[in-house]
PDB file of N, CA, C and O in Angstrom:
ATOM      1  N   MET A   1     120.904 -58.539 -10.967  1.00  0.00           N
ATOM      2  CA  MET A   1     121.300 -58.958 -12.288  1.00  0.00           C
ATOM      3  C   MET A   1     120.165 -59.747 -12.903  1.00  0.00           C
ATOM      4  O   MET A   1     119.531 -60.568 -12.240  1.00  0.00           O
ATOM      5  N   ASN A   2     119.919 -59.499 -14.149  1.00  0.00           N
ATOM      6  CA  ASN A   2     118.827 -60.138 -14.856  1.00  0.00           C
ATOM      7  C   ASN A   2     119.310 -61.288 -15.735  1.00  0.00           C
ATOM      8  O   ASN A   2     118.668 -62.337 -15.792  1.00  0.00           O
ATOM      9  N   ASP A   3     120.445 -61.097 -16.425  1.00  0.00           N
ATOM     10  CA  ASP A   3     120.951 -62.126 -17.314  1.00  0.00           C
ATOM     11  C   ASP A   3     122.434 -61.908 -17.570  1.00  0.00           C
ATOM     12  O   ASP A   3     122.918 -60.776 -17.536  1.00  0.00           O
ATOM     13  N   VAL A   4     123.148 -62.988 -17.826  1.00  0.00           N
ATOM     14  CA  VAL A   4     124.579 -62.932 -18.108  1.00  0.00           C
ATOM     15  C   VAL A   4     124.862 -63.852 -19.281  1.00  0.00           C
ATOM     16  O   VAL A   4     124.298 -64.942 -19.374  1.00  0.00           O
ATOM     17  N   ALA A   5     125.745 -63.407 -20.189  1.00  0.00           N
ATOM     18  CA  ALA A   5     126.158 -64.244 -21.316  1.00  0.00           C
ATOM     19  C   ALA A   5     127.652 -64.066 -21.537  1.00  0.00           C
ATOM     20  O   ALA A   5     128.197 -62.982 -21.332  1.00  0.00           O
ATOM     21  N   ILE A   6     128.309 -65.142 -21.959  1.00  0.00           N
ATOM     22  CA  ILE A   6     129.744 -65.112 -22.244  1.00  0.00           C
ATOM     23  C   ILE A   6     129.928 -65.435 -23.714  1.00  0.00           C
ATOM     24  O   ILE A   6     129.273 -66.331 -24.247  1.00  0.00           O
ATOM     25  N   SER A   7     130.827 -64.698 -24.374  1.00  0.00           N
ATOM     26  CA  SER A   7     131.091 -64.939 -25.789  1.00  0.00           C
ATOM     27  C   SER A   7     131.670 -66.333 -25.996  1.00  0.00           C
ATOM     28  O   SER A   7     132.215 -66.931 -25.068  1.00  0.00           O
ATOM     29  N   SER A   8     131.548 -66.845 -27.217  1.00  0.00           N
ATOM     30  CA  SER A   8     132.010 -68.202 -27.516  1.00  0.00           C
ATOM     31  C   SER A   8     133.514 -68.365 -27.319  1.00  0.00           C
ATOM     32  O   SER A   8     133.984 -69.471 -27.055  1.00  0.00           O
ATOM     33  N   ASP A   9     134.283 -67.265 -27.447  1.00  0.00           N
ATOM     34  CA  ASP A   9     135.726 -67.352 -27.234  1.00  0.00           C
ATOM     35  C   ASP A   9     136.112 -67.134 -25.772  1.00  0.00           C
ATOM     36  O   ASP A   9     137.290 -67.220 -25.425  1.00  0.00           O
ATOM     37  N   GLY A  10     135.131 -66.852 -24.911  1.00  0.00           N
ATOM     38  CA  GLY A  10     135.384 -66.688 -23.487  1.00  0.00           C
ATOM     39  C   GLY A  10     136.075 -65.400 -23.100  1.00  0.00           C
ATOM     40  O   GLY A  10     136.594 -65.284 -21.990  1.00  0.00           O
ATOM     41  N   LYS A  11     136.089 -64.420 -24.006  1.00  0.00           N
ATOM     42  CA  LYS A  11     136.802 -63.161 -23.725  1.00  0.00           C
ATOM     43  C   LYS A  11     135.891 -62.033 -23.265  1.00  0.00           C
ATOM     44  O   LYS A  11     136.351 -61.085 -22.628  1.00  0.00           O
ATOM     45  N   ILE A  12     134.603 -62.127 -23.580  1.00  0.00           N
ATOM     46  CA  ILE A  12     133.673 -61.034 -23.295  1.00  0.00           C
ATOM     47  C   ILE A  12     132.474 -61.558 -22.512  1.00  0.00           C
ATOM     48  O   ILE A  12     131.946 -62.633 -22.798  1.00  0.00           O
ATOM     49  N   LEU A  13     132.058 -60.779 -21.523  1.00  0.00           N
ATOM     50  CA  LEU A  13     130.883 -61.091 -20.730  1.00  0.00           C
ATOM     51  C   LEU A  13     129.904 -59.935 -20.866  1.00  0.00           C
ATOM     52  O   LEU A  13     130.297 -58.773 -20.764  1.00  0.00           O
ATOM     53  N   ALA A  14     128.641 -60.241 -21.095  1.00  0.00           N
ATOM     54  CA  ALA A  14     127.593 -59.228 -21.145  1.00  0.00           C
ATOM     55  C   ALA A  14     126.647 -59.485 -19.983  1.00  0.00           C
ATOM     56  O   ALA A  14     126.180 -60.607 -19.786  1.00  0.00           O
ATOM     57  N   ALA A  15     126.368 -58.436 -19.217  1.00  0.00           N
ATOM     58  CA  ALA A  15     125.484 -58.556 -18.062  1.00  0.00           C
ATOM     59  C   ALA A  15     124.360 -57.533 -18.192  1.00  0.00           C
ATOM     60  O   ALA A  15     124.607 -56.341 -18.372  1.00  0.00           O
ATOM     61  N   ALA A  16     123.120 -58.018 -18.098  1.00  0.00           N
ATOM     62  CA  ALA A  16     121.947 -57.154 -18.197  1.00  0.00           C
ATOM     63  C   ALA A  16     121.257 -57.090 -16.847  1.00  0.00           C
ATOM     64  O   ALA A  16     121.074 -58.109 -16.180  1.00  0.00           O
ATOM     65  N   GLY A  17     120.872 -55.876 -16.450  1.00  0.00           N
ATOM     66  CA  GLY A  17     120.208 -55.691 -15.167  1.00  0.00           C
ATOM     67  C   GLY A  17     118.742 -55.364 -15.330  1.00  0.00           C
ATOM     68  O   GLY A  17     118.277 -55.055 -16.428  1.00  0.00           O
ATOM     69  N   TRP A  18     118.010 -55.434 -14.217  1.00  0.00           N
ATOM     70  CA  TRP A  18     116.584 -55.105 -14.207  1.00  0.00           C
ATOM     71  C   TRP A  18     116.341 -53.648 -14.582  1.00  0.00           C
ATOM     72  O   TRP A  18     115.240 -53.286 -14.996  1.00  0.00           O
ATOM     73  N   ASN A  19     117.372 -52.809 -14.437  1.00  0.00           N
ATOM     74  CA  ASN A  19     117.233 -51.384 -14.722  1.00  0.00           C
ATOM     75  C   ASN A  19     117.350 -51.065 -16.208  1.00  0.00           C
ATOM     76  O   ASN A  19     117.293 -49.895 -16.586  1.00  0.00           O
ATOM     77  N   GLY A  20     117.513 -52.079 -17.063  1.00  0.00           N
ATOM     78  CA  GLY A  20     117.596 -51.852 -18.499  1.00  0.00           C
ATOM     79  C   GLY A  20     118.986 -51.525 -18.984  1.00  0.00           C
ATOM     80  O   GLY A  20     119.159 -51.162 -20.147  1.00  0.00           O
ATOM     81  N   ILE A  21     119.979 -51.643 -18.130  1.00  0.00           N
ATOM     82  CA  ILE A  21     121.357 -51.345 -18.512  1.00  0.00           C
ATOM     83  C   ILE A  21     122.103 -52.643 -18.786  1.00  0.00           C
ATOM     84  O   ILE A  21     121.995 -53.613 -18.035  1.00  0.00           O
ATOM     85  N   ILE A  22     122.864 -52.641 -19.880  1.00  0.00           N
ATOM     86  CA  ILE A  22     123.703 -53.781 -20.247  1.00  0.00           C
ATOM     87  C   ILE A  22     125.149 -53.325 -20.171  1.00  0.00           C
ATOM     88  O   ILE A  22     125.509 -52.282 -20.715  1.00  0.00           O
ATOM     89  N   LYS A  23     125.973 -54.108 -19.497  1.00  0.00           N
ATOM     90  CA  LYS A  23     127.397 -53.806 -19.414  1.00  0.00           C
ATOM     91  C   LYS A  23     128.169 -54.901 -20.124  1.00  0.00           C
ATOM     92  O   LYS A  23     127.885 -56.088 -19.962  1.00  0.00           O
ATOM     93  N   ILE A  24     129.152 -54.484 -20.914  1.00  0.00           N
ATOM     94  CA  ILE A  24     130.017 -55.402 -21.641  1.00  0.00           C
ATOM     95  C   ILE A  24     131.379 -55.382 -20.941  1.00  0.00           C
ATOM     96  O   ILE A  24     131.992 -54.326 -20.782  1.00  0.00           O
ATOM     97  N   TRP A  25     131.837 -56.553 -20.529  1.00  0.00           N
ATOM     98  CA  TRP A  25     133.070 -56.666 -19.752  1.00  0.00           C
ATOM     99  C   TRP A  25     134.133 -57.460 -20.500  1.00  0.00           C
ATOM    100  O   TRP A  25     133.823 -58.441 -21.175  1.00  0.00           O
ATOM    101  N   ASN A  26     135.380 -57.035 -20.380  1.00  0.00           N
ATOM    102  CA  ASN A  26     136.521 -57.801 -20.861  1.00  0.00           C
ATOM    103  C   ASN A  26     136.909 -58.733 -19.732  1.00  0.00           C
ATOM    104  O   ASN A  26     137.374 -58.279 -18.687  1.00  0.00           O
ATOM    105  N   ILE A  27     136.728 -60.022 -19.925  1.00  0.00           N
ATOM    106  CA  ILE A  27     136.971 -60.981 -18.850  1.00  0.00           C
ATOM    107  C   ILE A  27     138.440 -61.011 -18.444  1.00  0.00           C
ATOM    108  O   ILE A  27     138.747 -61.178 -17.264  1.00  0.00           O
ATOM    109  N   GLN A  28     139.355 -60.851 -19.403  1.00  0.00           N
ATOM    110  CA  GLN A  28     140.789 -60.916 -19.103  1.00  0.00           C
ATOM    111  C   GLN A  28     141.255 -59.757 -18.228  1.00  0.00           C
ATOM    112  O   GLN A  28     142.060 -59.953 -17.318  1.00  0.00           O
ATOM    113  N   THR A  29     140.748 -58.539 -18.501  1.00  0.00           N
ATOM    114  CA  THR A  29     141.196 -57.370 -17.731  1.00  0.00           C
ATOM    115  C   THR A  29     140.245 -57.016 -16.592  1.00  0.00           C
ATOM    116  O   THR A  29     140.633 -56.314 -15.659  1.00  0.00           O
ATOM    117  N   GLY A  30     139.002 -57.497 -16.661  1.00  0.00           N
ATOM    118  CA  GLY A  30     138.012 -57.150 -15.656  1.00  0.00           C
ATOM    119  C   GLY A  30     137.433 -55.760 -15.843  1.00  0.00           C
ATOM    120  O   GLY A  30     136.725 -55.266 -14.965  1.00  0.00           O
ATOM    121  N   GLU A  31     137.722 -55.117 -16.976  1.00  0.00           N
ATOM    122  CA  GLU A  31     137.242 -53.761 -17.231  1.00  0.00           C
ATOM    123  C   GLU A  31     135.936 -53.769 -18.012  1.00  0.00           C
ATOM    124  O   GLU A  31     135.714 -54.598 -18.894  1.00  0.00           O
ATOM    125  N   CYS A  32     135.078 -52.812 -17.655  1.00  0.00           N
ATOM    126  CA  CYS A  32     133.843 -52.609 -18.406  1.00  0.00           C
ATOM    127  C   CYS A  32     134.200 -51.817 -19.656  1.00  0.00           C
ATOM    128  O   CYS A  32     134.691 -50.693 -19.558  1.00  0.00           O
ATOM    129  N   SER A  33     133.957 -52.392 -20.830  1.00  0.00           N
ATOM    130  CA  SER A  33     134.330 -51.720 -22.070  1.00  0.00           C
ATOM    131  C   SER A  33     133.195 -50.898 -22.666  1.00  0.00           C
ATOM    132  O   SER A  33     133.433 -49.999 -23.473  1.00  0.00           O
ATOM    133  N   LYS A  34     131.955 -51.207 -22.269  1.00  0.00           N
ATOM    134  CA  LYS A  34     130.828 -50.460 -22.821  1.00  0.00           C
ATOM    135  C   LYS A  34     129.615 -50.609 -21.918  1.00  0.00           C
ATOM    136  O   LYS A  34     129.396 -51.661 -21.317  1.00  0.00           O
ATOM    137  N   THR A  35     128.826 -49.535 -21.831  1.00  0.00           N
ATOM    138  CA  THR A  35     127.561 -49.560 -21.115  1.00  0.00           C
ATOM    139  C   THR A  35     126.472 -49.152 -22.093  1.00  0.00           C
ATOM    140  O   THR A  35     126.567 -48.113 -22.745  1.00  0.00           O
ATOM    141  N   LEU A  36     125.454 -49.964 -22.190  1.00  0.00           N
ATOM    142  CA  LEU A  36     124.334 -49.709 -23.095  1.00  0.00           C
ATOM    143  C   LEU A  36     123.063 -49.542 -22.276  1.00  0.00           C
ATOM    144  O   LEU A  36     122.921 -50.135 -21.206  1.00  0.00           O
ATOM    145  N   SER A  37     122.145 -48.735 -22.783  1.00  0.00           N
ATOM    146  CA  SER A  37     120.888 -48.506 -22.072  1.00  0.00           C
ATOM    147  C   SER A  37     119.733 -48.510 -23.056  1.00  0.00           C
ATOM    148  O   SER A  37     119.885 -48.106 -24.209  1.00  0.00           O
ATOM    149  N   ASN A  38     118.589 -48.965 -22.600  1.00  0.00           N
ATOM    150  CA  ASN A  38     117.396 -48.913 -23.442  1.00  0.00           C
ATOM    151  C   ASN A  38     116.636 -47.605 -23.246  1.00  0.00           C
ATOM    152  O   ASN A  38     115.534 -47.435 -23.768  1.00  0.00           O
ATOM    153  N   LYS A  39     117.226 -46.692 -22.498  1.00  0.00           N
ATOM    154  CA  LYS A  39     116.577 -45.404 -22.262  1.00  0.00           C
ATOM    155  C   LYS A  39     117.022 -44.418 -23.341  1.00  0.00           C
ATOM    156  O   LYS A  39     118.223 -44.216 -23.525  1.00  0.00           O
ATOM    157  N   PRO A  40     116.084 -43.802 -24.056  1.00  0.00           N
ATOM    158  CA  PRO A  40     116.437 -42.964 -25.202  1.00  0.00           C
ATOM    159  C   PRO A  40     117.247 -41.718 -24.871  1.00  0.00           C
ATOM    160  O   PRO A  40     117.925 -41.183 -25.749  1.00  0.00           O
ATOM    161  N   TYR A  41     117.199 -41.242 -23.636  1.00  0.00           N
ATOM    162  CA  TYR A  41     117.948 -40.041 -23.271  1.00  0.00           C
ATOM    163  C   TYR A  41     119.047 -40.354 -22.259  1.00  0.00           C
ATOM    164  O   TYR A  41     119.407 -39.499 -21.449  1.00  0.00           O
ATOM    165  N   ALA A  42     119.578 -41.567 -22.303  1.00  0.00           N
ATOM    166  CA  ALA A  42     120.608 -42.000 -21.354  1.00  0.00           C
ATOM    167  C   ALA A  42     121.788 -41.044 -21.349  1.00  0.00           C
ATOM    168  O   ALA A  42     122.405 -40.786 -22.382  1.00  0.00           O
ATOM    169  N   ASN A  43     122.093 -40.519 -20.151  1.00  0.00           N
ATOM    170  CA  ASN A  43     123.230 -39.625 -19.894  1.00  0.00           C
ATOM    171  C   ASN A  43     123.154 -38.282 -20.601  1.00  0.00           C
ATOM    172  O   ASN A  43     124.163 -37.582 -20.676  1.00  0.00           O
ATOM    173  N   MET A  44     121.995 -37.898 -21.121  1.00  0.00           N
ATOM    174  CA  MET A  44     121.842 -36.569 -21.706  1.00  0.00           C
ATOM    175  C   MET A  44     121.801 -35.556 -20.564  1.00  0.00           C
ATOM    176  O   MET A  44     120.952 -35.643 -19.678  1.00  0.00           O
ATOM    177  N   ASN A  45     122.716 -34.608 -20.593  1.00  0.00           N
ATOM    178  CA  ASN A  45     122.821 -33.628 -19.508  1.00  0.00           C
ATOM    179  C   ASN A  45     121.846 -32.481 -19.744  1.00  0.00           C
ATOM    180  O   ASN A  45     121.970 -31.744 -20.723  1.00  0.00           O
ATOM    181  N   ILE A  46     120.877 -32.332 -18.846  1.00  0.00           N
ATOM    182  CA  ILE A  46     119.885 -31.255 -18.970  1.00  0.00           C
ATOM    183  C   ILE A  46     120.082 -30.183 -17.900  1.00  0.00           C
ATOM    184  O   ILE A  46     119.157 -29.433 -17.584  1.00  0.00           O
ATOM    185  N   THR A  47     121.289 -30.116 -17.347  1.00  0.00           N
ATOM    186  CA  THR A  47     121.567 -29.196 -16.243  1.00  0.00           C
ATOM    187  C   THR A  47     121.201 -27.758 -16.572  1.00  0.00           C
ATOM    188  O   THR A  47     120.527 -27.111 -15.769  1.00  0.00           O
ATOM    189  N   ASN A  48     121.611 -27.239 -17.702  1.00  0.00           N
ATOM    190  CA  ASN A  48     121.361 -25.833 -18.041  1.00  0.00           C
ATOM    191  C   ASN A  48     120.258 -25.664 -19.082  1.00  0.00           C
ATOM    192  O   ASN A  48     120.163 -24.618 -19.724  1.00  0.00           O
ATOM    193  N   ALA A  49     119.435 -26.680 -19.247  1.00  0.00           N
ATOM    194  CA  ALA A  49     118.348 -26.597 -20.223  1.00  0.00           C
ATOM    195  C   ALA A  49     117.341 -25.544 -19.775  1.00  0.00           C
ATOM    196  O   ALA A  49     117.012 -25.448 -18.593  1.00  0.00           O
ATOM    197  N   THR A  50     116.861 -24.766 -20.723  1.00  0.00           N
ATOM    198  CA  THR A  50     115.878 -23.731 -20.405  1.00  0.00           C
ATOM    199  C   THR A  50     114.569 -24.052 -21.112  1.00  0.00           C
ATOM    200  O   THR A  50     114.548 -24.760 -22.119  1.00  0.00           O
ATOM    201  N   GLY A  51     113.482 -23.524 -20.573  1.00  0.00           N
ATOM    202  CA  GLY A  51     112.179 -23.685 -21.193  1.00  0.00           C
ATOM    203  C   GLY A  51     111.481 -24.992 -20.866  1.00  0.00           C
ATOM    204  O   GLY A  51     110.439 -25.302 -21.444  1.00  0.00           O
ATOM    205  N   LEU A  52     112.047 -25.765 -19.938  1.00  0.00           N
ATOM    206  CA  LEU A  52     111.420 -27.022 -19.555  1.00  0.00           C
ATOM    207  C   LEU A  52     110.650 -26.852 -18.250  1.00  0.00           C
ATOM    208  O   LEU A  52     111.131 -26.212 -17.314  1.00  0.00           O
ATOM    209  N   THR A  53     109.478 -27.418 -18.196  1.00  0.00           N
ATOM    210  CA  THR A  53     108.713 -27.404 -16.948  1.00  0.00           C
ATOM    211  C   THR A  53     109.299 -28.481 -16.021  1.00  0.00           C
ATOM    212  O   THR A  53     110.000 -29.381 -16.483  1.00  0.00           O
ATOM    213  N   PRO A  54     109.014 -28.389 -14.726  1.00  0.00           N
ATOM    214  CA  PRO A  54     109.464 -29.440 -13.814  1.00  0.00           C
ATOM    215  C   PRO A  54     108.983 -30.834 -14.235  1.00  0.00           C
ATOM    216  O   PRO A  54     109.698 -31.822 -14.066  1.00  0.00           O
ATOM    217  N   GLU A  55     107.777 -30.901 -14.779  1.00  0.00           N
ATOM    218  CA  GLU A  55     107.233 -32.183 -15.230  1.00  0.00           C
ATOM    219  C   GLU A  55     108.018 -32.729 -16.420  1.00  0.00           C
ATOM    220  O   GLU A  55     108.267 -33.931 -16.506  1.00  0.00           O
ATOM    221  N   GLN A  56     108.406 -31.842 -17.338  1.00  0.00           N
ATOM    222  CA  GLN A  56     109.194 -32.269 -18.490  1.00  0.00           C
ATOM    223  C   GLN A  56     110.573 -32.766 -18.046  1.00  0.00           C
ATOM    224  O   GLN A  56     111.062 -33.782 -18.541  1.00  0.00           O
ATOM    225  N   LYS A  57     111.195 -32.041 -17.108  1.00  0.00           N
ATOM    226  CA  LYS A  57     112.492 -32.474 -16.582  1.00  0.00           C
ATOM    227  C   LYS A  57     112.367 -33.843 -15.915  1.00  0.00           C
ATOM    228  O   LYS A  57     113.226 -34.707 -16.087  1.00  0.00           O
ATOM    229  N   SER A  58     111.305 -34.029 -15.163  1.00  0.00           N
ATOM    230  CA  SER A  58     111.073 -35.307 -14.496  1.00  0.00           C
ATOM    231  C   SER A  58     110.921 -36.440 -15.518  1.00  0.00           C
ATOM    232  O   SER A  58     111.465 -37.529 -15.336  1.00  0.00           O
ATOM    233  N   SER A  59     110.183 -36.171 -16.582  1.00  0.00           N
ATOM    234  CA  SER A  59     109.998 -37.176 -17.631  1.00  0.00           C
ATOM    235  C   SER A  59     111.317 -37.504 -18.318  1.00  0.00           C
ATOM    236  O   SER A  59     111.612 -38.673 -18.564  1.00  0.00           O
ATOM    237  N   LEU A  60     112.111 -36.485 -18.628  1.00  0.00           N
ATOM    238  CA  LEU A  60     113.409 -36.713 -19.268  1.00  0.00           C
ATOM    239  C   LEU A  60     114.329 -37.534 -18.363  1.00  0.00           C
ATOM    240  O   LEU A  60     115.055 -38.408 -18.836  1.00  0.00           O
ATOM    241  N   LYS A  61     114.294 -37.253 -17.076  1.00  0.00           N
ATOM    242  CA  LYS A  61     115.120 -38.017 -16.129  1.00  0.00           C
ATOM    243  C   LYS A  61     114.673 -39.469 -16.071  1.00  0.00           C
ATOM    244  O   LYS A  61     115.502 -40.373 -15.970  1.00  0.00           O
ATOM    245  N   ALA A  62     113.368 -39.696 -16.135  1.00  0.00           N
ATOM    246  CA  ALA A  62     112.858 -41.064 -16.126  1.00  0.00           C
ATOM    247  C   ALA A  62     113.304 -41.824 -17.378  1.00  0.00           C
ATOM    248  O   ALA A  62     113.388 -43.052 -17.378  1.00  0.00           O
ATOM    249  N   LEU A  63     113.588 -41.071 -18.441  1.00  0.00           N
ATOM    250  CA  LEU A  63     114.046 -41.674 -19.696  1.00  0.00           C
ATOM    251  C   LEU A  63     115.571 -41.679 -19.810  1.00  0.00           C
ATOM    252  O   LEU A  63     116.115 -41.954 -20.879  1.00  0.00           O
ATOM    253  N   GLY A  64     116.262 -41.372 -18.700  1.00  0.00           N
ATOM    254  CA  GLY A  64     117.716 -41.507 -18.674  1.00  0.00           C
ATOM    255  C   GLY A  64     118.515 -40.223 -18.616  1.00  0.00           C
ATOM    256  O   GLY A  64     119.731 -40.281 -18.430  1.00  0.00           O
ATOM    257  N   ALA A  65     117.889 -39.062 -18.767  1.00  0.00           N
ATOM    258  CA  ALA A  65     118.632 -37.808 -18.701  1.00  0.00           C
ATOM    259  C   ALA A  65     119.146 -37.564 -17.285  1.00  0.00           C
ATOM    260  O   ALA A  65     118.598 -38.085 -16.314  1.00  0.00           O
ATOM    261  N   VAL A  66     120.205 -36.765 -17.182  1.00  0.00           N
ATOM    262  CA  VAL A  66     120.787 -36.450 -15.869  1.00  0.00           C
ATOM    263  C   VAL A  66     120.844 -34.933 -15.684  1.00  0.00           C
ATOM    264  O   VAL A  66     120.946 -34.169 -16.645  1.00  0.00           O
ATOM    265  N   GLU A  67     120.775 -34.535 -14.443  1.00  0.00           N
ATOM    266  CA  GLU A  67     120.906 -33.122 -14.092  1.00  0.00           C
ATOM    267  C   GLU A  67     121.942 -33.060 -12.982  1.00  0.00           C
ATOM    268  O   GLU A  67     121.751 -33.620 -11.902  1.00  0.00           O
ATOM    269  N   GLN A  68     123.040 -32.372 -13.262  1.00  0.00           N
ATOM    270  CA  GLN A  68     124.160 -32.369 -12.302  1.00  0.00           C
ATOM    271  C   GLN A  68     124.257 -31.099 -11.515  1.00  0.00           C
ATOM    272  O   GLN A  68     125.147 -30.959 -10.676  1.00  0.00           O
TER     273      GLN A  68
END
């Protein structure tokens, strides 16, 4: 974990990690309500993408894309 902040009303917690991901938590329920990333292709599915070289796929994955 890199940093943690709690809202002024004590209802929301934001946690930032070294991996560039920020999670927003509802303190009352303990549920993660949102996940944010600084990676421009976060969770972009490139599983059936055509015309990409292995190097391009590797670069996209480094920027957050996934291949399932």
